[in-house]
N, CA, C and O atoms as a GROMACS GRO file, in nm:
protein
  572
    1MET      N    1   2.574  -2.122   1.603
    1MET     CA    2   2.516  -2.014   1.527
    1MET      C    3   2.710  -1.969   1.505
    1MET      O    4   2.778  -1.924   1.597
    2ALA      N    5   2.761  -1.996   1.366
    2ALA     CA    6   2.866  -2.030   1.249
    2ALA      C    7   2.937  -1.849   1.294
    2ALA      O    8   2.893  -1.735   1.305
    3GLN      N    9   3.056  -1.914   1.306
    3GLN     CA   10   3.129  -1.772   1.309
    3GLN      C   11   3.190  -1.777   1.156
    3GLN      O   12   3.238  -1.856   1.074
    4GLU      N   13   3.159  -1.650   1.173
    4GLU     CA   14   3.221  -1.572   1.065
    4GLU      C   15   3.364  -1.559   1.027
    4GLU      O   16   3.432  -1.510   1.118
    5LEU      N   17   3.426  -1.586   0.926
    5LEU     CA   18   3.602  -1.602   0.886
    5LEU      C   19   3.617  -1.532   0.774
    5LEU      O   20   3.540  -1.535   0.678
    6TYR      N   21   3.731  -1.459   0.783
    6TYR     CA   22   3.770  -1.347   0.720
    6TYR      C   23   3.902  -1.400   0.647
    6TYR      O   24   3.988  -1.457   0.714
    7SER      N   25   3.923  -1.377   0.465
    7SER     CA   26   4.075  -1.460   0.430
    7SER      C   27   4.154  -1.348   0.475
    7SER      O   28   4.115  -1.259   0.551
    8VAL      N   29   4.265  -1.360   0.424
    8VAL     CA   30   4.406  -1.229   0.478
    8VAL      C   31   4.364  -1.148   0.341
    8VAL      O   32   4.373  -1.025   0.340
    9PHE      N   33   4.322  -1.213   0.235
    9PHE     CA   34   4.297  -1.070   0.107
    9PHE      C   35   4.168  -0.962   0.163
    9PHE      O   36   4.174  -0.839   0.153
   10GLN      N   37   4.059  -1.036   0.220
   10GLN     CA   38   3.907  -0.987   0.286
   10GLN      C   39   3.966  -0.854   0.396
   10GLN      O   40   3.927  -0.737   0.391
   11ILE      N   41   4.071  -0.911   0.496
   11ILE     CA   42   4.107  -0.842   0.624
   11ILE      C   43   4.215  -0.719   0.540
   11ILE      O   44   4.225  -0.605   0.585
   12ALA      N   45   4.288  -0.763   0.416
   12ALA     CA   46   4.392  -0.647   0.362
   12ALA      C   47   4.267  -0.586   0.317
   12ALA      O   48   4.260  -0.485   0.388
   13GLU      N   49   4.154  -0.587   0.235
   13GLU     CA   50   4.102  -0.525   0.149
   13GLU      C   51   4.022  -0.404   0.273
   13GLU      O   52   4.019  -0.283   0.253
   14ARG      N   53   3.966  -0.467   0.390
   14ARG     CA   54   3.921  -0.404   0.512
   14ARG      C   55   3.951  -0.303   0.545
   14ARG      O   56   3.870  -0.210   0.540
   15LEU      N   57   4.089  -0.285   0.595
   15LEU     CA   58   4.140  -0.238   0.675
   15LEU      C   59   4.238  -0.182   0.586
   15LEU      O   60   4.310  -0.121   0.665
   16LYS      N   61   4.292  -0.162   0.456
   16LYS     CA   62   4.373  -0.142   0.351
   16LYS      C   63   4.498  -0.117   0.399
   16LYS      O   64   4.543  -0.014   0.449
   17LEU      N   65   4.566  -0.252   0.375
   17LEU     CA   66   4.689  -0.286   0.391
   17LEU      C   67   4.712  -0.357   0.317
   17LEU      O   68   4.612  -0.394   0.254
   18HIS      N   69   4.870  -0.434   0.266
   18HIS     CA   70   4.852  -0.485   0.174
   18HIS      C   71   4.849  -0.602   0.293
   18HIS      O   72   4.849  -0.611   0.416
   19VAL      N   73   4.844  -0.722   0.127
   19VAL     CA   74   4.778  -0.914   0.248
   19VAL      C   75   4.926  -0.917   0.268
   19VAL      O   76   4.932  -1.009   0.350
   20LYS      N   77   5.105  -0.861   0.241
   20LYS     CA   78   5.208  -0.884   0.315
   20LYS      C   79   5.197  -0.862   0.413
   20LYS      O   80   5.220  -0.948   0.497
   21THR      N   81   5.155  -0.733   0.451
   21THR     CA   82   5.123  -0.712   0.558
   21THR      C   83   5.033  -0.760   0.697
   21THR      O   84   5.053  -0.774   0.817
   22VAL      N   85   4.916  -0.778   0.594
   22VAL     CA   86   4.822  -0.917   0.697
   22VAL      C   87   4.883  -1.007   0.730
   22VAL      O   88   4.876  -1.020   0.852
   23ARG      N   89   4.961  -1.104   0.667
   23ARG     CA   90   5.016  -1.193   0.656
   23ARG      C   91   5.110  -1.201   0.818
   23ARG      O   92   5.083  -1.254   0.926
   24SER      N   93   5.233  -1.116   0.768
   24SER     CA   94   5.328  -1.050   0.842
   24SER      C   95   5.266  -1.045   1.020
   24SER      O   96   5.324  -1.092   1.118
   25PHE      N   97   5.150  -0.981   1.015
   25PHE     CA   98   5.052  -0.948   1.158
   25PHE      C   99   5.039  -1.098   1.159
   25PHE      O  100   5.118  -1.139   1.244
   26VAL      N  101   4.985  -1.185   1.111
   26VAL     CA  102   4.969  -1.299   1.171
   26VAL      C  103   5.091  -1.404   1.207
   26VAL      O  104   5.082  -1.491   1.294
   27ARG      N  105   5.178  -1.386   1.144
   27ARG     CA  106   5.239  -1.500   1.149
   27ARG      C  107   5.360  -1.421   1.295
   27ARG      O  108   5.415  -1.502   1.370
   28GLU      N  109   5.376  -1.331   1.307
   28GLU     CA  110   5.424  -1.264   1.439
   28GLU      C  111   5.319  -1.237   1.513
   28GLU      O  112   5.328  -1.125   1.564
   29GLY      N  113   5.214  -1.299   1.542
   29GLY     CA  114   5.099  -1.340   1.677
   29GLY      C  115   5.029  -1.178   1.685
   29GLY      O  116   4.955  -1.157   1.781
   30LYS      N  117   5.049  -1.089   1.606
   30LYS     CA  118   4.944  -1.013   1.631
   30LYS      C  119   4.842  -1.014   1.578
   30LYS      O  120   4.762  -0.927   1.611
   31LEU      N  121   4.810  -1.097   1.492
   31LEU     CA  122   4.666  -1.083   1.518
   31LEU      C  123   4.650  -1.274   1.441
   31LEU      O  124   4.720  -1.324   1.353
   32LYS      N  125   4.513  -1.348   1.529
   32LYS     CA  126   4.475  -1.449   1.579
   32LYS      C  127   4.426  -1.495   1.448
   32LYS      O  128   4.319  -1.454   1.403
   33ALA      N  129   4.491  -1.567   1.395
   33ALA     CA  130   4.438  -1.674   1.242
   33ALA      C  131   4.451  -1.817   1.311
   33ALA      O  132   4.531  -1.865   1.392
   34THR      N  133   4.299  -1.882   1.224
   34THR     CA  134   4.381  -2.058   1.209
   34THR      C  135   4.432  -2.093   1.056
   34THR      O  136   4.385  -2.016   0.973
   35ARG      N  137   4.501  -2.172   1.015
   35ARG     CA  138   4.530  -2.176   0.929
   35ARG      C  139   4.437  -2.322   0.918
   35ARG      O  140   4.412  -2.404   1.006
   36ILE      N  141   4.382  -2.322   0.724
   36ILE     CA  142   4.286  -2.438   0.699
   36ILE      C  143   4.374  -2.436   0.559
   36ILE      O  144   4.371  -2.352   0.469
   37GLY      N  145   4.434  -2.526   0.566
   37GLY     CA  146   4.506  -2.601   0.462
   37GLY      C  147   4.624  -2.486   0.396
   37GLY      O  148   4.734  -2.491   0.451
   38LYS      N  149   4.615  -2.433   0.337
   38LYS     CA  150   4.778  -2.363   0.278
   38LYS      C  151   4.671  -2.177   0.329
   38LYS      O  152   4.694  -2.084   0.253
   39GLN      N  153   4.595  -2.157   0.420
   39GLN     CA  154   4.553  -2.053   0.393
   39GLN      C  155   4.499  -2.025   0.509
   39GLN      O  156   4.434  -2.112   0.568
   40TYR      N  157   4.522  -1.849   0.583
   40TYR     CA  158   4.512  -1.839   0.701
   40TYR      C  159   4.313  -1.824   0.731
   40TYR      O  160   4.266  -1.809   0.618
   41ARG      N  161   4.224  -1.823   0.811
   41ARG     CA  162   4.139  -1.753   0.818
   41ARG      C  163   4.142  -1.740   0.989
   41ARG      O  164   4.174  -1.809   1.086
   42ILE      N  165   4.085  -1.594   0.958
   42ILE     CA  166   4.050  -1.450   1.083
   42ILE      C  167   3.918  -1.490   1.109
   42ILE      O  168   3.845  -1.489   1.010
   43ALA      N  169   3.844  -1.540   1.259
   43ALA     CA  170   3.748  -1.485   1.338
   43ALA      C  171   3.695  -1.293   1.334
   43ALA      O  172   3.741  -1.179   1.330
   44ARG      N  173   3.596  -1.354   1.339
   44ARG     CA  174   3.488  -1.176   1.317
   44ARG      C  175   3.602  -1.110   1.446
   44ARG      O  176   3.699  -1.036   1.430
   45ALA      N  177   3.544  -1.170   1.578
   45ALA     CA  178   3.642  -1.180   1.735
   45ALA      C  179   3.774  -1.111   1.716
   45ALA      O  180   3.803  -0.996   1.749
   46ASP      N  181   3.854  -1.206   1.652
   46ASP     CA  182   3.949  -1.190   1.639
   46ASP      C  183   4.019  -1.063   1.573
   46ASP      O  184   4.128  -1.022   1.612
   47LEU      N  185   3.955  -1.012   1.483
   47LEU     CA  186   3.955  -0.892   1.392
   47LEU      C  187   3.923  -0.831   1.479
   47LEU      O  188   4.021  -0.778   1.531
   48GLU      N  189   3.801  -0.801   1.546
   48GLU     CA  190   3.789  -0.719   1.655
   48GLU      C  191   3.852  -0.657   1.771
   48GLU      O  192   3.822  -0.563   1.844
   49ALA      N  193   3.960  -0.749   1.765
   49ALA     CA  194   4.028  -0.782   1.884
   49ALA      C  195   4.118  -0.700   1.854
   49ALA      O  196   4.108  -0.590   1.908
   50PHE      N  197   4.216  -0.720   1.776
   50PHE     CA  198   4.323  -0.681   1.660
   50PHE      C  199   4.280  -0.517   1.643
   50PHE      O  200   4.352  -0.421   1.673
   51THR      N  201   4.146  -0.512   1.588
   51THR     CA  202   4.170  -0.354   1.600
   51THR      C  203   4.104  -0.252   1.684
   51THR      O  204   4.100  -0.132   1.659
   52GLY      N  205   4.047  -0.320   1.795
   52GLY     CA  206   4.030  -0.232   1.883
   52GLY      C  207   3.853  -0.194   1.906
   52GLY      O  208   3.794  -0.146   2.003
   53HIS      N  209   3.800  -0.244   1.755
   53HIS     CA  210   3.676  -0.167   1.756
   53HIS      C  211   3.548  -0.302   1.648
   53HIS      O  212   3.590  -0.378   1.562
   54PRO      N  213   3.432  -0.293   1.682
   54PRO     CA  214   3.376  -0.382   1.634
   54PRO      C  215   3.402  -0.371   1.472
   54PRO      O  216   3.443  -0.278   1.403
   55ILE      N  217   3.372  -0.476   1.448
   55ILE     CA  218   3.362  -0.524   1.242
   55ILE      C  219   3.232  -0.549   1.222
   55ILE      O  220   3.178  -0.650   1.266
   56PHE      N  221   3.136  -0.407   1.115
   56PHE     CA  222   3.052  -0.415   1.040
   56PHE      C  223   3.051  -0.468   0.909
   56PHE      O  224   3.139  -0.439   0.828
   57PRO      N  225   2.926  -0.571   0.871
   57PRO     CA  226   2.976  -0.628   0.743
   57PRO      C  227   2.998  -0.493   0.655
   57PRO      O  228   2.994  -0.386   0.715
   58THR      N  229   3.016  -0.495   0.545
   58THR     CA  230   3.084  -0.451   0.438
   58THR      C  231   2.938  -0.424   0.341
   58THR      O  232   2.851  -0.510   0.355
   59GLU      N  233   2.911  -0.315   0.249
   59GLU     CA  234   2.810  -0.326   0.104
   59GLU      C  235   2.816  -0.502   0.073
   59GLU      O  236   2.726  -0.579   0.106
   60ARG      N  237   2.907  -0.532   0.023
   60ARG     CA  238   2.912  -0.666  -0.058
   60ARG      C  239   2.921  -0.747   0.014
   60ARG      O  240   2.925  -0.853  -0.048
   61GLU      N  241   2.932  -0.772   0.180
   61GLU     CA  242   2.856  -0.862   0.274
   61GLU      C  243   2.723  -0.863   0.293
   61GLU      O  244   2.660  -0.968   0.291
   62THR      N  245   2.666  -0.748   0.312
   62THR     CA  246   2.530  -0.781   0.329
   62THR      C  247   2.419  -0.778   0.195
   62THR      O  248   2.304  -0.820   0.187
   63ALA      N  249   2.500  -0.714   0.102
   63ALA     CA  250   2.417  -0.718  -0.051
   63ALA      C  251   2.422  -0.891  -0.085
   63ALA      O  252   2.335  -0.933  -0.161
   64ARG      N  253   2.500  -0.965  -0.042
   64ARG     CA  254   2.514  -1.137  -0.049
   64ARG      C  255   2.429  -1.209   0.069
   64ARG      O  256   2.432  -1.332   0.077
   65ARG      N  257   2.359  -1.136   0.156
   65ARG     CA  258   2.313  -1.185   0.212
   65ARG      C  259   2.158  -1.157   0.269
   65ARG      O  260   2.103  -1.173   0.378
   66HIS      N  261   2.113  -1.102   0.122
   66HIS     CA  262   1.966  -1.063   0.132
   66HIS      C  263   1.869  -1.206   0.095
   66HIS      O  264   1.902  -1.280   0.002
   67ARG      N  265   1.741  -1.236   0.184
   67ARG     CA  266   1.686  -1.332   0.146
   67ARG      C  267   1.628  -1.347   0.037
   67ARG      O  268   1.546  -1.262   0.001
   68TYR      N  269   1.658  -1.471  -0.050
   68TYR     CA  270   1.573  -1.462  -0.182
   68TYR      C  271   1.484  -1.594  -0.161
   68TYR      O  272   1.543  -1.700  -0.144
   69VAL      N  273   1.333  -1.590  -0.162
   69VAL     CA  274   1.236  -1.735  -0.112
   69VAL      C  275   1.150  -1.773  -0.252
   69VAL      O  276   1.068  -1.702  -0.308
   70GLU      N  277   1.194  -1.901  -0.287
   70GLU     CA  278   1.125  -1.929  -0.413
   70GLU      C  279   1.061  -2.044  -0.393
   70GLU      O  280   1.099  -2.123  -0.307
   71VAL      N  281   0.942  -2.069  -0.478
   71VAL     CA  282   0.857  -2.146  -0.459
   71VAL      C  283   0.815  -2.240  -0.576
   71VAL      O  284   0.781  -2.194  -0.685
   72SER      N  285   0.818  -2.393  -0.546
   72SER     CA  286   0.789  -2.456  -0.710
   72SER      C  287   0.682  -2.503  -0.685
   72SER      O  288   0.653  -2.543  -0.573
   73ALA      N  289   0.609  -2.506  -0.778
   73ALA     CA  290   0.427  -2.561  -0.753
   73ALA      C  291   0.448  -2.682  -0.937
   73ALA      O  292   0.501  -2.665  -1.047
   74ILE      N  293   0.391  -2.764  -0.889
   74ILE     CA  294   0.358  -2.867  -0.978
   74ILE      C  295   0.183  -2.859  -1.013
   74ILE      O  296   0.113  -2.838  -0.914
   75ALA      N  297   0.119  -2.872  -1.130
   75ALA     CA  298  -0.005  -2.848  -1.164
   75ALA      C  299  -0.027  -2.964  -1.244
   75ALA      O  300   0.039  -2.979  -1.346
   76GLN      N  301  -0.142  -3.078  -1.197
   76GLN     CA  302  -0.128  -3.180  -1.297
   76GLN      C  303  -0.306  -3.145  -1.368
   76GLN      O  304  -0.410  -3.107  -1.314
   77ILE      N  305  -0.282  -3.167  -1.454
   77ILE     CA  306  -0.429  -3.160  -1.544
   77ILE      C  307  -0.460  -3.299  -1.607
   77ILE      O  308  -0.371  -3.322  -1.689
   78ASP      N  309  -0.551  -3.403  -1.602
   78ASP     CA  310  -0.585  -3.520  -1.635
   78ASP      C  311  -0.689  -3.474  -1.677
   78ASP      O  312  -0.744  -3.372  -1.635
   79ALA      N  313  -0.728  -3.550  -1.772
   79ALA     CA  314  -0.817  -3.578  -1.923
   79ALA      C  315  -0.804  -3.470  -2.020
   79ALA      O  316  -0.908  -3.407  -2.039
   80ILE      N  317  -0.685  -3.429  -2.096
   80ILE     CA  318  -0.702  -3.275  -2.167
   80ILE      C  319  -0.662  -3.323  -2.286
   80ILE      O  320  -0.586  -3.416  -2.311
   81SER      N  321  -0.718  -3.253  -2.354
   81SER     CA  322  -0.613  -3.294  -2.497
   81SER      C  323  -0.534  -3.238  -2.558
   81SER      O  324  -0.538  -3.118  -2.535
   82PRO      N  325  -0.442  -3.272  -2.646
   82PRO     CA  326  -0.359  -3.193  -2.651
   82PRO      C  327  -0.357  -3.063  -2.787
   82PRO      O  328  -0.254  -3.060  -2.855
   83GLU      N  329  -0.454  -2.978  -2.813
   83GLU     CA  330  -0.490  -2.905  -2.856
   83GLU      C  331  -0.534  -2.783  -2.697
   83GLU      O  332  -0.503  -2.665  -2.677
   84ALA      N  333  -0.622  -2.889  -2.608
   84ALA     CA  334  -0.632  -2.784  -2.515
   84ALA      C  335  -0.488  -2.731  -2.433
   84ALA      O  336  -0.471  -2.615  -2.396
   85SER      N  337  -0.382  -2.851  -2.412
   85SER     CA  338  -0.280  -2.866  -2.342
   85SER      C  339  -0.204  -2.723  -2.363
   85SER      O  340  -0.164  -2.641  -2.281
   86SER      N  341  -0.200  -2.728  -2.564
   86SER     CA  342  -0.119  -2.624  -2.649
   86SER      C  343  -0.161  -2.466  -2.581
   86SER      O  344  -0.087  -2.374  -2.546
   87GLU      N  345  -0.286  -2.476  -2.580
   87GLU     CA  346  -0.362  -2.371  -2.567
   87GLU      C  347  -0.331  -2.352  -2.412
   87GLU      O  348  -0.292  -2.238  -2.386
   88VAL      N  349  -0.338  -2.418  -2.329
   88VAL     CA  350  -0.294  -2.355  -2.186
   88VAL      C  351  -0.173  -2.314  -2.150
   88VAL      O  352  -0.149  -2.228  -2.065
   89ALA      N  353  -0.072  -2.394  -2.236
   89ALA     CA  354   0.055  -2.362  -2.239
   89ALA      C  355   0.130  -2.227  -2.302
   89ALA      O  356   0.215  -2.157  -2.248
   90ASN      N  357   0.074  -2.216  -2.422
   90ASN     CA  358   0.084  -2.077  -2.496
   90ASN      C  359  -0.043  -1.983  -2.388
   90ASN      O  360  -0.069  -1.886  -2.458
   91SER      N  361  -0.085  -1.977  -2.324
   91SER     CA  362  -0.177  -1.876  -2.235
   91SER      C  363  -0.102  -1.849  -2.116
   91SER      O  364  -0.099  -1.741  -2.058
   92LEU      N  365  -0.046  -1.943  -2.085
   92LEU     CA  366   0.086  -1.935  -1.953
   92LEU      C  367   0.208  -1.830  -2.024
   92LEU      O  368   0.223  -1.717  -1.977
   93SER      N  369   0.274  -1.868  -2.117
   93SER     CA  370   0.351  -1.807  -2.113
   93SER      C  371   0.346  -1.662  -2.183
   93SER      O  372   0.438  -1.582  -2.199
   94SER      N  373   0.198  -1.652  -2.222
   94SER     CA  374   0.193  -1.491  -2.300
   94SER      C  375   0.124  -1.436  -2.141
   94SER      O  376   0.122  -1.314  -2.123
   95PHE      N  377   0.076  -1.515  -2.047
   95PHE     CA  378   0.062  -1.395  -1.881
   95PHE      C  379   0.167  -1.398  -1.813
   95PHE      O  380   0.173  -1.299  -1.740
   96VAL      N  381   0.285  -1.492  -1.798
   96VAL     CA  382   0.422  -1.441  -1.782
   96VAL      C  383   0.512  -1.368  -1.837
   96VAL      O  384   0.583  -1.304  -1.759
   97TYR      N  385   0.537  -1.356  -1.977
   97TYR     CA  386   0.625  -1.315  -2.017
   97TYR      C  387   0.514  -1.139  -2.066
   97TYR      O  388   0.548  -1.032  -2.117
   98GLY      N  389   0.424  -1.176  -2.032
   98GLY     CA  390   0.359  -1.006  -2.069
   98GLY      C  391   0.316  -0.962  -1.928
   98GLY      O  392   0.215  -0.891  -1.922
   99ARG      N  393   0.380  -0.998  -1.806
   99ARG     CA  394   0.337  -0.991  -1.678
   99ARG      C  395   0.431  -0.807  -1.708
   99ARG      O  396   0.362  -0.709  -1.680
  100GLY      N  397   0.555  -0.784  -1.752
  100GLY     CA  398   0.645  -0.662  -1.705
  100GLY      C  399   0.727  -0.641  -1.631
  100GLY      O  400   0.716  -0.677  -1.514
  101LYS      N  401   0.821  -0.585  -1.672
  101LYS     CA  402   0.978  -0.595  -1.634
  101LYS      C  403   0.965  -0.616  -1.519
  101LYS      O  404   1.017  -0.720  -1.478
  102THR      N  405   0.876  -0.505  -1.397
  102THR     CA  406   0.868  -0.454  -1.279
  102THR      C  407   0.808  -0.608  -1.150
  102THR      O  408   0.831  -0.602  -1.029
  103GLU      N  409   0.751  -0.700  -1.201
  103GLU     CA  410   0.724  -0.782  -1.163
  103GLU      C  411   0.874  -0.919  -1.220
  103GLU      O  412   0.943  -0.933  -1.321
  104LYS      N  413   0.857  -1.006  -1.057
  104LYS     CA  414   0.930  -1.078  -1.048
  104LYS      C  415   0.926  -1.206  -1.171
  104LYS      O  416   0.820  -1.241  -1.222
  105PRO      N  417   1.065  -1.270  -1.209
  105PRO     CA  418   0.989  -1.360  -1.357
  105PRO      C  419   0.944  -1.509  -1.283
  105PRO      O  420   0.954  -1.549  -1.167
  106VAL      N  421   0.909  -1.548  -1.364
  106VAL     CA  422   0.878  -1.712  -1.314
  106VAL      C  423   0.880  -1.779  -1.442
  106VAL      O  424   0.865  -1.748  -1.560
  107ARG      N  425   0.915  -1.921  -1.349
  107ARG     CA  426   0.997  -1.995  -1.462
  107ARG      C  427   0.858  -2.101  -1.495
  107ARG      O  428   0.817  -2.148  -1.389
  108VAL      N  429   0.783  -2.146  -1.612
  108VAL     CA  430   0.722  -2.228  -1.665
  108VAL      C  431   0.750  -2.328  -1.761
  108VAL      O  432   0.757  -2.302  -1.881
  109GLU      N  433   0.767  -2.455  -1.706
  109GLU     CA  434   0.777  -2.606  -1.781
  109GLU      C  435   0.680  -2.673  -1.796
  109GLU      O  436   0.622  -2.728  -1.702
  110THR      N  437   0.639  -2.682  -1.934
  110THR     CA  438   0.533  -2.784  -1.933
  110THR      C  439   0.602  -2.920  -2.016
  110THR      O  440   0.712  -2.938  -2.068
  111MET      N  441   0.453  -3.021  -1.995
  111MET     CA  442   0.492  -3.133  -2.060
  111MET      C  443   0.349  -3.194  -2.046
  111MET      O  444   0.271  -3.194  -1.951
  112TYR      N  445   0.338  -3.261  -2.203
  112TYR     CA  446   0.236  -3.344  -2.204
  112TYR      C  447   0.227  -3.509  -2.258
  112TYR      O  448   0.306  -3.530  -2.350
  113ASP      N  449   0.141  -3.631  -2.216
  113ASP     CA  450   0.182  -3.721  -2.166
  113ASP      C  451   0.058  -3.754  -2.282
  113ASP      O  452  -0.035  -3.821  -2.235
  114GLU      N  453   0.049  -3.728  -2.382
  114GLU     CA  454  -0.030  -3.813  -2.491
  114GLU      C  455  -0.092  -3.957  -2.513
  114GLU      O  456  -0.170  -3.997  -2.600
  115GLU      N  457  -0.021  -4.036  -2.385
  115GLU     CA  458  -0.112  -4.181  -2.395
  115GLU      C  459  -0.180  -4.156  -2.302
  115GLU      O  460  -0.296  -4.186  -2.330
  116ILE      N  461  -0.172  -4.108  -2.186
  116ILE     CA  462  -0.236  -4.063  -2.112
  116ILE      C  463  -0.354  -3.944  -2.091
  116ILE      O  464  -0.435  -3.944  -1.998
  117GLY      N  465  -0.346  -3.853  -2.185
  117GLY     CA  466  -0.432  -3.738  -2.177
  117GLY      C  467  -0.314  -3.610  -2.025
  117GLY      O  468  -0.357  -3.516  -1.959
  118ARG      N  469  -0.250  -3.637  -2.025
  118ARG     CA  470  -0.204  -3.557  -1.874
  118ARG      C  471  -0.114  -3.442  -1.905
  118ARG      O  472  -0.022  -3.448  -1.987
  119MET      N  473  -0.140  -3.356  -1.847
  119MET     CA  474  -0.048  -3.190  -1.863
  119MET      C  475  -0.017  -3.227  -1.746
  119MET      O  476  -0.088  -3.287  -1.665
  120LYS      N  477   0.150  -3.171  -1.730
  120LYS     CA  478   0.215  -3.147  -1.624
  120LYS      C  479   0.267  -2.965  -1.650
  120LYS      O  480   0.317  -2.912  -1.749
  121ILE      N  481   0.235  -2.919  -1.538
  121ILE     CA  482   0.290  -2.770  -1.570
  121ILE      C  483   0.370  -2.778  -1.435
  121ILE      O  484   0.337  -2.863  -1.352
  122ILE      N  485   0.468  -2.697  -1.413
  122ILE     CA  486   0.572  -2.615  -1.313
  122ILE      C  487   0.625  -2.554  -1.320
  122ILE      O  488   0.715  -2.552  -1.404
  123LEU      N  489   0.596  -2.444  -1.216
  123LEU     CA  490   0.653  -2.327  -1.194
  123LEU      C  491   0.736  -2.272  -1.119
  123LEU      O  492   0.709  -2.298  -1.002
  124LEU      N  493   0.833  -2.204  -1.131
  124LEU     CA  494   0.927  -2.136  -1.041
  124LEU      C  495   0.944  -2.022  -1.001
  124LEU      O  496   0.960  -1.935  -1.087
  125GLY      N  497   0.947  -1.994  -0.895
  125GLY     CA  498   0.965  -1.834  -0.886
  125GLY      C  499   0.910  -1.717  -0.710
  125GLY      O  500   0.891  -1.776  -0.604
  126ASP      N  501   0.902  -1.629  -0.716
  126ASP     CA  502   0.906  -1.601  -0.572
  126ASP      C  503   0.759  -1.609  -0.530
  126ASP      O  504   0.684  -1.570  -0.620
  127PRO      N  505   0.692  -1.653  -0.406
  127PRO     CA  506   0.578  -1.686  -0.378
  127PRO      C  507   0.427  -1.595  -0.408
  127PRO      O  508   0.313  -1.638  -0.390
  128LYS      N  509   0.456  -1.496  -0.444
  128LYS     CA  510   0.332  -1.398  -0.515
  128LYS      C  511   0.331  -1.417  -0.634
  128LYS      O  512   0.220  -1.434  -0.685
  129SER      N  513   0.478  -1.424  -0.742
  129SER     CA  514   0.441  -1.392  -0.828
  129SER      C  515   0.359  -1.575  -0.909
  129SER      O  516   0.264  -1.580  -0.987
  130VAL      N  517   0.443  -1.701  -0.851
  130VAL     CA  518   0.377  -1.790  -0.829
  130VAL      C  519   0.216  -1.825  -0.789
  130VAL      O  520   0.142  -1.915  -0.828
  131SER      N  521   0.204  -1.753  -0.728
  131SER     CA  522   0.016  -1.728  -0.698
  131SER      C  523   0.007  -1.712  -0.801
  131SER      O  524  -0.011  -1.805  -0.880
  132SER      N  525   0.021  -1.545  -0.846
  132SER     CA  526  -0.081  -1.510  -0.906
  132SER      C  527  -0.092  -1.602  -1.054
  132SER      O  528  -0.194  -1.591  -1.122
  133THR      N  529   0.001  -1.675  -1.089
  133THR     CA  530   0.047  -1.763  -1.200
  133THR      C  531  -0.078  -1.890  -1.204
  133THR      O  532  -0.157  -1.912  -1.296
  134LEU      N  533  -0.065  -1.965  -1.067
  134LEU     CA  534  -0.144  -2.044  -1.006
  134LEU      C  535  -0.306  -1.972  -1.058
  134LEU      O  536  -0.359  -1.994  -1.167
  135ASN      N  537  -0.369  -1.875  -0.938
  135ASN     CA  538  -0.441  -1.770  -1.001
  135ASN      C  539  -0.505  -1.761  -1.137
  135ASN      O  540  -0.624  -1.794  -1.143
  136PHE      N  541  -0.440  -1.719  -1.255
  136PHE     CA  542  -0.452  -1.717  -1.390
  136PHE      C  543  -0.503  -1.864  -1.469
  136PHE      O  544  -0.589  -1.883  -1.555
  137LEU      N  545  -0.387  -1.981  -1.381
  137LEU     CA  546  -0.414  -2.092  -1.430
  137LEU      C  547  -0.533  -2.133  -1.394
  137LEU      O  548  -0.618  -2.114  -1.481
  138SER      N  549  -0.570  -2.183  -1.298
  138SER     CA  550  -0.736  -2.167  -1.248
  138SER      C  551  -0.888  -2.099  -1.303
  138SER      O  552  -1.006  -2.134  -1.311
  139ALA      N  553  -0.801  -1.973  -1.336
  139ALA     CA  554  -0.955  -1.887  -1.391
  139ALA      C  555  -0.891  -1.930  -1.559
  139ALA      O  556  -0.989  -1.920  -1.632
  140LEU      N  557  -0.803  -1.959  -1.620
  140LEU     CA  558  -0.790  -2.021  -1.724
  140LEU      C  559  -0.881  -2.180  -1.766
  140LEU      O  560  -0.943  -2.212  -1.867
  141LEU      N  561  -0.850  -2.259  -1.627
  141LEU     CA  562  -0.943  -2.404  -1.672
  141LEU      C  563  -1.079  -2.359  -1.637
  141LEU      O  564  -1.174  -2.369  -1.715
  142GLU      N  565  -1.085  -2.317  -1.533
  142GLU     CA  566  -1.247  -2.260  -1.534
  142GLU      C  567  -1.288  -2.191  -1.639
  142GLU      O  568  -1.347  -2.109  -1.569
  143SER      N  569  -1.307  -2.155  -1.740
  143SER     CA  570  -1.317  -2.109  -1.846
  143SER      C  571  -1.364  -2.182  -1.947
  143SER      O  572  -1.374  -2.132  -2.060
   0.00000   0.00000   0.00000
């Protein structure tokens, strides 16, 4: 498991101290730190030992840790005319942009190879949104 390291600036902000004060604690050996290049890094365990109580993540640190899952899907449609390809692309765009602000966005990229009559559709977004877009595409192609 990776060890959490804090910069002198993060420690100063967290403890409401001046950066110079934190640096002097490090230089005097009161606060254990590791020097990486020209900067000090303080491990969570060392900060907890220094303060004498557990250190919990700040709201900003917690906000950075929210998980985001993204799905990419590629659909290939063979034997499709340029006109039908354009209709599919327009319908997909209308579906994606007409979903409203409450749903998560899906990025849609389409390309058409006229020589072989093939359309490729690339979808990027969260799993639920991409799934609903693929369901729409399936229904569109069946009609």
